[in-house]
C-alpha positions in Angstrom: 154.6 123.6 129.8 156.4 126.6 128.3 159.7 125.3 129.6 159.2 122.2 127.6 158.6 124.1 124.3 161.7 126.2 125.1 164.0 123.3 125.5 166.8 122.8 122.9 165.5 121.8 119.5 167.7 118.8 119.5 165.4 117.2 122.0 162.4 117.9 119.8 163.5 117.9 116.2 166.9 116.3 115.7 168.9 116.4 112.4 168.1 113.5 110.2 164.8 112.7 111.9 162.7 110.4 109.7 159.5 111.0 107.9 158.0 108.7 110.5 158.8 111.1 113.3 157.3 114.0 111.4 154.1 112.1 110.9 154.0 110.4 114.3 151.2 111.8 116.5 153.2 111.0 119.6 156.3 113.0 118.5 154.1 115.9 117.3 152.2 115.9 120.6 155.5 116.0 122.6 157.0 118.7 120.3 153.9 120.9 120.5 152.5 120.4 124.1 150.4 123.5 124.2 148.6 122.6 121.0 148.1 119.1 122.3 146.5 120.2 125.6 144.3 122.8 123.9 143.0 120.2 121.4 142.1 117.8 124.2 140.5 120.6 126.1 138.3 121.5 123.1 137.4 117.8 122.7 136.5 117.5 126.3 134.3 120.6 126.1 132.5 119.2 123.1 132.1 115.9 125.0 130.5 117.8 127.9 128.1 119.6 125.5 127.1 116.2 124.0 126.7 114.6 127.4 124.2 117.2 128.5 122.2 116.5 125.4 122.0 112.7 125.8 118.7 111.2 127.0 118.3 108.6 129.8 116.8 105.2 129.0 116.5 101.7 130.2 117.5 99.5 127.2 118.3 100.0 123.5 115.3 100.0 121.2 114.9 96.3 120.2 112.7 95.5 117.3 110.8 92.3 116.8 108.8 93.0 113.6 105.3 91.4 113.8 102.6 91.8 111.2 99.1 90.5 112.0 96.6 89.6 109.3 93.0 89.1 110.4 90.0 87.9 108.3 86.3 87.9 109.1 84.0 85.6 107.3 80.4 84.4 107.5 81.5 80.7 107.7 80.7 79.1 111.0 82.4 75.8 110.4 86.0 76.1 111.6 87.2 73.3 109.3 85.8 75.2 106.3 87.4 78.4 107.5 90.8 76.6 107.8 90.5 75.1 104.3 89.2 78.2 102.4 90.7 81.1 104.4 93.6 80.1 106.6 95.4 77.8 104.2 95.4 80.2 101.3 96.6 83.0 103.5 99.4 81.0 104.9 100.4 79.6 101.5 100.8 83.2 100.2 102.5 84.6 103.3 105.0 81.8 103.6 106.6 82.9 100.3 107.7 86.2 101.9 111.4 86.6 102.7 112.5 87.0 106.2 109.6 85.2 107.9 110.9 83.5 111.0 107.7 82.2 112.4 104.1 81.9 111.1 101.3 81.3 113.7 97.6 81.3 113.1 94.3 80.6 114.9 91.2 79.7 113.1 87.8 80.3 114.7 84.2 80.3 113.4 83.9 83.4 111.3 87.4 84.7 112.2 91.0 83.9 111.3 94.2 85.5 112.7 97.6 85.0 111.2 100.7 86.4 113.0 104.0 86.8 111.0 107.3 87.3 112.8 110.1 88.7 110.6 113.8 89.1 111.1 115.0 92.7 111.5 116.6 93.3 108.1 113.7 95.6 107.1 111.6 98.2 108.9 108.1 97.3 110.2 106.5 99.6 107.6 108.4 97.8 104.8 107.2 94.4 106.1 103.6 95.6 106.3 103.9 96.8 102.6 105.3 93.4 101.6 102.3 91.6 103.3 99.9 94.0 101.6 101.4 93.3 98.2 101.4 89.6 98.8 97.7 89.5 99.7 96.7 91.6 96.6 94.6 89.5 94.3 94.3 86.5 96.7 91.1 84.5 96.2 89.0 84.1 99.4 85.4 83.2 100.0 82.8 86.0 99.3 82.2 88.5 102.1 85.6 87.8 103.6 87.3 91.0 104.8 91.0 91.1 105.7 92.9 93.7 107.7 96.6 94.2 108.2 98.0 95.6 111.4 101.5 95.8 112.9 102.9 95.2 116.4 105.9 97.4 117.4 106.9 96.5 120.9 108.7 99.8 121.3 105.2 101.5 121.2 104.8 100.7 124.8 102.9 102.0 127.8 104.9 104.7 129.7 102.6 105.8 132.5 99.1 105.0 133.7 96.8 107.2 135.9 93.8 106.2 138.0 91.0 108.7 137.8 87.9 109.0 139.9 85.5 111.7 141.2 83.4 111.5 144.4 79.7 111.2 143.7 80.0 110.9 139.9 79.3 107.9 137.7 82.3 106.3 136.1 80.8 106.9 132.6 80.8 110.7 133.4 84.3 110.5 134.6 85.4 108.7 131.4 83.7 111.4 129.3 85.6 114.0 131.3 88.8 112.2 130.6 88.1 112.1 126.9 87.2 115.7 126.8 89.7 117.3 129.2 92.7 115.0 129.7 93.3 113.0 126.5 93.7 116.1 124.2 96.4 117.6 126.4 98.3 114.3 126.7 98.1 113.7 122.9 99.7 117.1 122.4 102.9 115.9 124.1 105.7 115.2 121.8 106.3 111.5 121.5 102.8 110.4 122.6 101.3 107.9 120.1 97.9 107.4 121.7 96.0 107.6 125.0 93.7 104.9 126.1 90.8 105.5 128.4 89.8 102.2 130.2 86.7 101.7 132.2 83.3 103.4 132.4 81.9 101.6 129.4 79.9 98.5 130.5 78.1 97.6 127.2 79.1 96.8 123.7 82.2 95.1 122.2 84.5 97.8 123.6 83.2 97.4 127.2 86.1 97.5 129.7 86.6 98.0 133.4 89.5 99.3 135.6 90.0 98.9 139.3 92.7 100.5 141.5 93.4 99.1 144.9 90.0 97.3 145.0 87.9 100.3 143.9 86.4 100.9 140.4 88.1 103.8 138.6 89.0 105.1 135.2 92.5 104.4 133.7 94.3 106.8 131.4 97.1 104.8 129.7 99.7 106.8 127.8 101.4 105.0 124.9 104.6 106.4 123.5 105.8 106.3 119.9 108.4 103.8 118.9 111.2 106.3 118.6 110.2 108.5 121.6 112.2 108.7 124.8 110.3 107.0 127.6 111.6 109.3 130.3 110.6 112.5 128.3 107.1 111.2 127.6 106.6 110.0 131.2 107.8 113.2 132.9 105.8 115.4 130.5 102.7 113.4 131.0 102.9 113.6 134.8 103.5 117.4 134.6 100.4 117.8 132.4 98.2 115.6 134.6 99.4 117.5 137.7 98.4 120.8 136.1 95.0 119.4 135.3 94.5 118.0 138.8 95.3 121.4 140.3 92.9 123.2 137.9 90.1 120.6 138.6 90.2 119.7 142.3 87.0 117.6 142.0 89.0 115.1 140.0 91.1 112.6 142.0 94.1 111.6 139.9 96.7 109.1 141.1 99.6 107.7 139.2 99.0 104.0 139.1 102.3 102.9 137.4 105.2 104.3 135.5 108.4 103.2 133.8 110.1 106.5 134.8 110.9 105.5 138.4 112.7 102.3 137.4 114.6 103.9 134.6 115.9 106.7 136.9 116.9 104.1 139.6 118.7 101.9 137.0 120.5 104.8 135.5 121.5 106.2 138.9 122.8 102.8 140.1 124.8 102.3 136.9 126.3 105.8 137.1 127.3 105.2 140.7 129.0 101.9 139.6 130.8 103.9 136.9 132.0 106.5 139.4 133.2 103.9 141.9 134.9 101.9 139.1 136.9 105.1 138.2 137.9 105.6 141.8 139.0 102.0 142.4 140.8 101.7 139.1 142.9 104.8 139.9 143.6 103.8 143.5 144.9 100.4 142.5 147.7 101.7 140.4 149.1 104.2 143.0 151.0 101.5 144.9 152.6 100.2 141.7 153.8 103.6 140.4 154.5 105.0 143.9 154.1 108.5 142.5 150.9 110.5 142.8 151.8 112.6 139.7 152.4 109.5 137.5 149.1 108.1 138.8 147.3 111.4 138.0 148.7 111.5 134.5 147.4 108.0 133.9 144.0 108.9 135.4 143.6 111.9 133.1 142.9 109.4 130.3 139.6 108.4 131.9 137.6 111.7 131.7 139.0 112.7 128.3 138.3 109.3 126.8 134.8 109.1 128.2 134.0 112.7 127.1 135.2 111.9 123.6 132.9 108.9 123.7 129.9 111.1 124.4 130.5 112.8 121.1 130.2 109.5 119.3 127.1 108.5 121.3 125.4 111.8 120.4 126.2 111.4 116.7 125.0 107.8 116.8 121.7 108.8 118.6 122.4 106.5 121.6 120.9 107.1 125.0 122.5 106.9 128.4 120.8 103.6 129.2 121.8 100.4 131.0 123.7 98.9 128.1 125.7 102.0 127.1 126.4 103.0 130.7 127.5 99.4 131.3 129.9 99.7 128.4 131.4 102.9 129.9 131.7 101.3 133.4 133.3 98.2 132.1 135.7 100.0 129.8 137.1 102.3 132.6 139.8 99.8 133.4 140.6 99.3 129.7 140.8 103.1 129.2 143.2 103.3 132.1 145.3 100.4 130.7 146.6 102.3 127.7 147.7 105.3 129.9 149.2 102.9 132.5 151.3 101.2 129.9 152.5 104.5 128.4 153.2 106.2 131.7 154.8 103.2 133.4 157.2 102.9 130.4 158.1 106.6 130.7 158.7 106.2 134.4 160.9 103.2 133.8 163.0 105.3 131.4 163.2 108.1 133.9 164.4 105.7 136.5 167.2 104.7 134.1 168.4 108.3 134.1 166.9 109.7 130.9 165.6 113.2 130.6 161.8 113.7 130.5 161.4 114.4 126.8 163.8 111.7 125.7 162.1 109.3 128.1 158.6 110.1 126.7 159.8 109.7 123.1 161.7 106.5 123.7 158.9 105.0 125.8 156.3 105.7 123.1 158.4 104.2 120.4 158.8 101.0 122.5 155.1 100.5 123.2 153.5 102.2 120.2 152.8 98.9 118.4 151.6 97.3 121.7 149.0 100.0 122.3 147.8 100.1 118.7 147.5 96.3 118.6 145.7 96.0 122.0 143.2 98.7 121.1 142.5 97.5 117.6 141.9 93.9 118.7 139.2 95.2 121.1 137.6 97.2 118.3 137.9 94.2 116.0 135.9 91.9 118.3 132.9 94.2 118.1 133.0 94.8 114.3 131.2 91.5 113.3 128.6 91.9 116.1 127.9 95.5 115.2 127.0 94.3 111.6 124.6 91.6 112.8 120.8 92.3 112.5 119.3 89.9 115.0 118.6 90.3 118.7 122.3 89.9 119.4 123.2 92.7 117.0 120.5 95.1 118.3 121.8 94.5 121.9 125.5 94.7 121.0 125.5 97.6 118.6 125.2 100.4 121.2 127.5 98.5 123.6 130.1 97.7 121.0 130.2 101.1 119.4 130.4 102.9 122.8 133.1 100.6 124.1 135.1 100.8 120.8 134.9 104.6 120.8 136.2 104.8 124.4 139.1 102.5 123.5 140.0 104.5 120.4 140.0 107.8 122.4 142.1 106.1 125.2 144.6 105.0 122.5 144.8 108.6 121.2 145.2 109.9 124.8 147.9 107.4 125.6 149.8 108.3 122.4 149.5 112.1 122.7 148.2 113.5 126.0 149.8 111.1 128.5 153.4 111.4 127.1 153.0 115.2 126.7 151.9 115.8 130.3 154.4 113.2 131.6 157.3 115.0 129.8 156.2 118.3 131.5 155.1 117.2 134.9 157.7 114.5 135.6 160.6 116.6 134.3 162.2 117.1 137.8 162.6 113.4 138.1 165.2 113.4 135.4 167.6 115.1 137.8 167.2 112.7 140.6 168.3 109.1 141.1 165.7 106.5 142.0 166.9 106.6 145.5 166.3 110.4 145.7 162.7 110.1 144.4 161.9 107.1 146.6 160.8 105.2 143.5 162.2 101.7 143.2 164.4 100.7 140.4 162.8 98.3 137.9 162.6 95.0 139.8 164.4 92.0 138.5 161.5 89.7 139.6 163.7 86.7 140.4 160.7 84.5 141.3 159.0 85.2 138.0 162.3 84.7 136.1 162.6 81.3 137.8 159.1 80.4 136.9 159.8 81.2 133.2 163.0 79.2 133.3 161.3 76.2 134.8 158.4 76.5 132.3 160.7 76.6 129.3 162.5 73.5 130.6 159.2 71.7 131.2 157.1 72.8 128.2 155.2 69.6 128.1 154.0 69.9 131.7 152.9 73.5 131.1 151.0 72.6 128.0 149.3 69.7 129.7 148.4 71.8 132.7 146.8 74.5 130.4 144.9 71.8 128.4 143.7 70.2 131.6 142.5 73.6 133.0 140.7 74.3 129.7 139.0 70.9 129.7 137.9 71.5 133.3 136.4 74.8 132.4 134.5 73.3 129.4 133.3 70.5 131.7 131.5 73.1 133.8 129.1 74.1 131.0 126.4 71.6 131.8 126.3 72.9 135.4 125.8 76.6 134.4 122.2 77.8 134.1 121.3 78.5 130.5 119.3 81.7 130.3 118.4 84.2 127.6 117.8 87.7 129.2 118.0 88.1 133.0 114.8 88.8 134.9 114.8 92.4 136.1 113.9 92.9 139.7 111.6 95.9 138.9 109.4 95.6 142.0 106.4 94.9 139.7 104.7 91.9 138.2 101.5 90.8 136.5 98.7 88.5 137.4 96.6 87.4 134.3 93.3 85.8 134.8 90.6 84.4 132.6 87.0 83.4 133.5 84.9 81.0 131.4 83.8 82.2 127.9 80.6 84.2 128.0 81.2 85.5 131.5 79.7 89.0 131.9 81.9 92.1 132.7 80.3 92.4 136.1 81.0 88.8 137.0 84.6 89.1 135.8 84.9 92.2 138.0 83.6 90.1 141.0 86.3 87.5 140.3 88.9 90.3 140.1 87.9 91.6 143.5 88.4 88.1 145.0 91.8 87.8 143.5 92.8 91.4 144.5 92.0 90.7 148.2 94.3 87.7 148.0 97.1 89.6 146.5 96.8 92.6 148.8 97.1 90.3 151.8 100.9 90.2 151.1 102.6 92.9 153.2 105.1 93.5 150.4 102.3 94.7 148.0 101.7 98.4 147.7 99.2 98.8 144.8 97.2 96.5 142.5 95.4 97.9 139.4 93.2 95.7 137.3 92.2 96.1 133.6 89.4 94.0 132.1 88.7 93.8 128.4 91.1 96.6 127.4 93.7 94.4 125.7 91.7 91.7 124.0 88.1 93.2 123.9 87.1 90.0 125.8 85.1 90.7 128.9 86.3 87.4 130.5 90.0 88.3 130.3 91.9 90.7 132.7 95.3 91.6 133.9 96.4 92.8 137.4 99.6 94.8 137.7 101.1 94.5 141.1 103.5 97.1 142.5 105.6 96.4 145.6 106.4 98.8 148.4 109.5 101.0 148.4 112.0 100.6 149.9 111.8 96.8 150.0 113.9 93.9 151.3 112.3 91.1 149.2 112.9 90.2 145.6 110.1 90.4 143.1 110.4 86.8 142.2 109.9 85.8 145.8 106.7 87.8 146.0 105.5 86.3 142.7 106.0 82.8 144.1 104.1 83.7 147.3 101.2 85.2 145.4 101.0 82.2 143.1 100.7 79.9 146.1 98.1 82.2 147.7 95.8 82.8 144.8 92.5 81.0 145.4 91.3 78.2 143.1 88.1 79.4 141.6 85.9 77.3 139.5 86.6 77.8 135.8 89.1 80.6 136.4 92.7 80.3 135.1 95.4 82.5 136.6 99.0 83.0 135.7 101.7 85.1 137.4 104.3 86.7 135.1 107.2 89.1 135.1 106.7 92.5 133.6 107.7 92.0 129.9 111.3 92.7 129.2 110.5 94.9 126.3 107.4 96.7 125.2 104.0 95.1 125.9 104.8 91.5 125.0 102.9 89.0 127.2 104.0 85.6 125.9 105.4 83.1 128.4 109.1 82.3 128.1 108.6 78.6 127.3 106.7 77.8 124.2 106.9 74.3 122.7 104.5 73.1 120.0 103.5 69.6 118.8 103.0 69.8 115.1 100.9 67.2 113.2 97.9 66.7 111.0 95.7 64.7 113.4 94.1 67.2 115.7 92.7 64.7 118.2 96.1 63.1 118.6 98.2 66.2 119.1 95.6 67.7 121.5 95.7 64.6 123.6 99.5 64.5 123.5 99.6 68.3 124.3 97.4 67.7 127.4 99.6 64.9 128.6 102.8 66.9 128.0 101.3 69.9 129.9 100.4 67.7 132.8 103.8 66.1 132.8 105.6 69.5 132.8 103.4 70.7 135.6 104.9 68.0 137.7 108.4 69.0 137.0 110.2 71.4 139.4 110.4 75.0 138.1 107.5 74.9 135.6 104.5 76.9 136.7 101.3 78.1 135.0 101.6 75.4 132.4 98.8 75.5 129.7 98.1 73.9 126.4 96.3 75.7 123.6 92.7 74.5 123.2 92.6 73.3 126.8 93.5 75.2 130.0 94.0 78.6 128.5 90.4 79.0 127.4 91.0 78.5 123.7 88.0 76.4 122.5 88.3 73.1 120.9 86.5 74.6 117.9 89.7 76.7 117.2 92.5 75.2 115.1 96.0 76.4 115.6 98.8 76.4 113.0 102.5 76.8 113.5 104.4 77.5 110.3 101.5 76.4 108.2 100.8 73.1 110.0 98.3 72.1 112.6 99.7 72.3 116.1 99.1 72.4 119.8 101.2 74.8 121.8 102.3 74.2 125.4 103.4 77.3 127.3 104.8 77.8 130.8 106.4 80.3 133.1 109.5 79.5 135.0 110.0 79.7 138.8 112.9 79.2 141.2 116.3 78.9 139.5 115.1 77.2 136.3 116.4 79.2 133.3 115.0 79.1 129.8 117.8 77.0 128.3 117.6 74.3 130.9 113.8 74.4 130.7 114.0 73.9 126.9 116.2 70.9 127.3 113.9 69.3 129.9 110.8 70.0 127.9 112.3 68.6 124.8 113.4 65.5 126.6 109.9 65.0 128.1 108.2 65.6 124.7 110.5 63.1 122.9 109.8 60.5 125.6 106.0 61.1 125.2 106.2 60.9 121.4 107.9 57.5 121.2 105.9 55.5 118.8 103.9 58.4 117.5 104.4 59.1 113.8 104.0 62.3 111.8 104.5 64.7 114.8 107.3 67.1 115.1 108.4 69.5 117.9 109.1 73.2 117.5 109.9 76.1 119.9 108.8 79.7 120.0 109.1 82.7 122.2 112.2 83.0 124.3 112.9 79.4 123.6 113.3 80.1 119.9 115.0 83.4 120.5 117.6 81.9 122.8 118.5 79.2 120.2 118.8 81.8 117.5 120.9 84.0 119.7 123.4 81.2 120.6 123.6 80.4 116.9 124.3 84.0 116.0 126.8 84.2 118.8 128.8 81.3 117.5 129.0 83.1 114.1 130.0 86.4 115.7 132.6 84.7 117.9 134.2 83.0 115.0 134.3 86.2 113.0 135.7 88.1 115.9 138.6 85.7 116.3 139.3 86.0 112.6 139.2 89.8 112.9 141.7 89.7 115.8 144.1 87.5 113.9 143.9 89.7 110.8 144.7 92.8 112.8 147.6 91.1 114.5 148.9 89.7 111.2 148.8 93.2 109.6 150.7 94.7 112.5 153.2 92.0 113.3 153.7 90.8 109.7 154.3 87.1 110.7 152.3 84.1 111.9 154.1 83.2 115.1 153.3 86.3 117.1 149.5 86.5 116.3 149.1 82.8 117.0 151.0 83.0 120.3 149.0 86.1 121.4 145.6 84.4 120.7 146.6 81.6 123.2 145.2 84.0 125.8 141.6 83.5 124.4 141.0 79.9 125.5 142.7 80.6 128.8 140.2 83.3 129.5 137.2 80.9 128.9 138.4 78.9 131.9 137.9 81.7 134.4 134.7 83.1 132.8 132.9 79.7 133.0 134.2 79.1 136.5 133.0 82.5 137.7 129.5 82.0 136.2 129.3 78.6 137.8 130.4 79.7 141.3 128.1 82.7 141.3 125.2 80.8 139.7 124.8 83.5 137.0 123.1 82.3 133.9 124.9 81.9 130.6 122.7 84.0 128.4 122.7 87.1 126.2 124.6 89.2 128.7 127.2 86.5 129.4 127.7 86.1 125.7 128.5 89.8 125.4 131.0 89.3 128.2 132.8 86.5 126.3 133.2 88.6 123.2 134.4 91.6 125.2 136.8 89.4 127.1 138.3 88.1 123.9 139.2 91.7 123.0 140.7 92.4 126.5 142.9 89.4 127.2 145.1 89.8 124.1 146.8 92.8 125.7 148.9 90.7 128.1 150.1 88.6 125.2 150.8 91.6 123.1 152.8 93.2 125.9 155.0 90.1 126.3 155.4 89.1 122.6 156.1 92.6 121.3 158.8 93.1 123.9 160.3 89.7 123.2 160.6 90.4 119.5 162.1 93.9 120.1 164.8 92.4 122.4 165.6 89.7 119.8 165.9 92.3 117.1 168.6 93.9 119.3 170.5 90.6 119.2 169.4 89.0 122.5 169.1 85.3 122.7 165.6 83.9 122.7 165.5 82.5 126.2 167.2 85.7 127.6 164.7 87.9 125.6 161.8 85.9 127.1 163.1 86.2 130.6 163.9 89.9 130.3 160.6 90.8 128.5 158.7 89.0 131.3 160.5 90.9 134.0 160.0 94.3 132.2 156.3 93.7 131.4 155.2 92.0 134.6 154.5 95.3 136.4 152.3 96.8 133.6 150.5 93.5 133.1 149.6 93.2 136.8 148.7 96.9 137.0 146.4 96.9 134.0 144.7 93.6 135.0 144.2 94.9 138.6 142.9 98.2 137.4 140.4 96.5 135.0 139.3 94.0 137.7 138.9 96.6 140.4 137.0 98.8 138.0 134.5 96.1 137.3 134.1 95.0 140.9 131.3 97.4 141.7 129.3 96.1 138.8 130.0 92.4 139.6 128.7 92.9 143.2 125.3 93.6 141.7 123.9 96.5 143.7 121.0 98.7 142.7 118.3 98.6 140.1 119.2 96.8 136.9 122.0 94.8 138.5 120.6 91.6 137.0 121.7 92.9 133.6 125.1 94.3 134.7 126.5 91.7 137.1 126.8 88.6 134.9 129.0 90.4 132.4 131.4 91.8 135.0 131.5 88.4 136.8 132.5 86.6 133.6 135.0 89.2 132.5 136.7 89.3 136.0 137.0 85.5 136.1 138.4 85.4 132.5 140.9 88.1 133.2 142.2 86.3 136.3 142.8 82.9 134.7 144.1 84.5 131.5 146.6 86.7 133.3 147.9 84.1 135.7 148.2 81.3 133.1 149.4 83.4 130.2 152.4 84.6 132.2 153.8 81.1 131.9 151.9 79.6 129.0 152.6 82.4 126.4 156.4 82.1 126.8 156.1 78.4 126.3 153.8 78.8 123.4 156.2 81.3 121.9 159.1 78.9 121.9 157.0 76.0 120.5 155.6 78.0 117.6 159.0 79.7 117.0 160.6 76.2 116.8 157.9 75.0 114.4 157.4 78.0 112.1 160.7 79.8 112.3 163.0 77.0 113.1 164.1 78.3 116.5 166.7 80.4 118.2 169.0 81.1 115.3 166.5 82.4 112.9 166.3 86.2 112.3 163.2 88.2 113.4 161.4 90.0 110.6 160.6 93.6 111.7 157.0 94.5 112.6 155.1 97.3 110.9 156.5 99.8 113.4 160.1 98.9 112.8 159.7 98.3 109.1 158.3 101.8 108.4 160.8 103.5 110.6 
């Protein structure tokens, strides 16, 4: 390194150098290598410090603000309650801004109104708005209203089963309240601790059973902003200390989120490590020099460590989404260094000295690197500003990926050329034959392909359009999902006995169901809670945990248990996945028939539920007021109008988007001839529609952002338009990959498409930027296209191969949480393949077509880009 700084000043600061050279970070880095290396070392040290302070998690905190208004009255007639309580409440609450769905149930002497809001305000602010709206409302005398909120991030973390030989459960529950609850509440991040069971009388009566035996449950609920892993581990340590100090108490962990979070984090980190290894190995055969490969590889750790600083400042966790962003961006991070180092190697192979090669190479590809990196950042900008589900999911992913790309750009512009100028200096004295490195290949086959394409432009355009149409034609055959089902090794069995059933009789029903579930050899534990969630002694939930290690999927055991559950008189059972977020329990499919005639919509609701139950993939279908135990004396409203809601779980390969389409088709067929009835969706059905709408907006804004960035950098219309030709070419492969792997087109796949749009521009930028530089030197257009293709083929193939190989471990879908990771990698790999292969011939053709149309063809002068214009 010292030898580089001691080289003649003419190599570093030549007379007449421009202000641009003085201000260029690349030239400054090459001129002051020690300073450059020290700064990156300090940055890496700060990144390590921030990395050690990051928390592990499963998913970003996703908020679905829900406010519940309940009213108790002395009016027994449900119709009177609807007219005098429900309707005034809904009329007042409908005026609030941001309400996405209003749902109410009216019973004798009781009314419940649920308001779902968008996420533009905090839950506390929404509660205050509701409180203000209800101030001064006129309701019947003796009516009392209460306002509560539901934050799905305030979720159960760990549950313990507690028992003691020879003691009554009521005594054990009292011991839990006195001894265990205070210590758990003292843990930072714990919101509340529920003790379930041991109370057999009163409205708070509840029961808990663990593996067929009565016990006491201790359920630890975390605060919305608390880290699940921290709360879970601290709770287990506290309970273990209590168990050691009181051996008469038998305490067993019934369930915990900690295990799955650790498994998902570990598998994602393993995929990240393997991605780094494969991405590095794939470029070695191209560069044929371990030092050049190592210089390129240095960009990965320094970029990722720099990203850790941003993650720490943004209060992100190391969870599936951010780790996925890091794993997917490995190839992208390496791309910038590959382009920089490959160009330096090419100049060295042409006989230039190391410093001159580093300077010349960086000047040539500076605009390319900046444009490629900024377009990736640009695609995430609109999404990061969105407030809905899409925005909440994308923000950590987009900011993490963008930070890594920015740091990789800085590394490629500073660290890579500096180290290359030092470490590859001996190559300047050797010919390519001496080093064993090949001279830049002429790529005769690719040159011939370009020549043929330019002579048959119509055929090439037709082929590209045909391929795009074929990709679009696959859309109806790709499953339409929302959020993939996580194979956690856990699921729920909800059951409901007839209204008025005693707690002891409900427990007897639970025991029968438990025996049926535990007959499955894949089942390890079953714990049952009765009356704890709804204060209804006829309602219970069984949480089923599978054995570890296991060779069966959770969904397969769910289907087997659903078939095995006994049919008991008056008992309704449903088998469901563990909620994706928080403690939500609604079924994915929710379709409502809205109308004023209760008798008519209830009859139609029953008929639609029976019809859907006969359709393949719909299971546990129920209609409000009928099979789910809601009495006919209750009146349901959706968005202020009377309604009957049909809900269902999905089995097999049926995804929510396809289920929505089928349910809508069956409902419309049923409603033919019926007037005054409309159809609305809720739950995942509504969320998926909203997400796809938001995605369309975000995608459009992302494309605009890409074009704006390219316009600013290239200062003309031809180059940006030609570069964006890569975008539709990538859609072909993404859709084909999703179709062939049967991955669903949902939230994760949408993220892949947006990410893909940022990635695929790089190939076009590499080609188009080199074409314009050669034309600025006076080369004819056709010759410039052929020469640029030959010069850029190797970096294009290298960067694409590195990115694809880096994503391969994720696409293969191994380990916990693979259901979230794999669809994104699959779509990106497919898109990169078709975009790279097709763009190598389509972009040269598109360049000539737009050049003829906008500039007037071969003889027109090329306007300098920002890089040349400011030089």
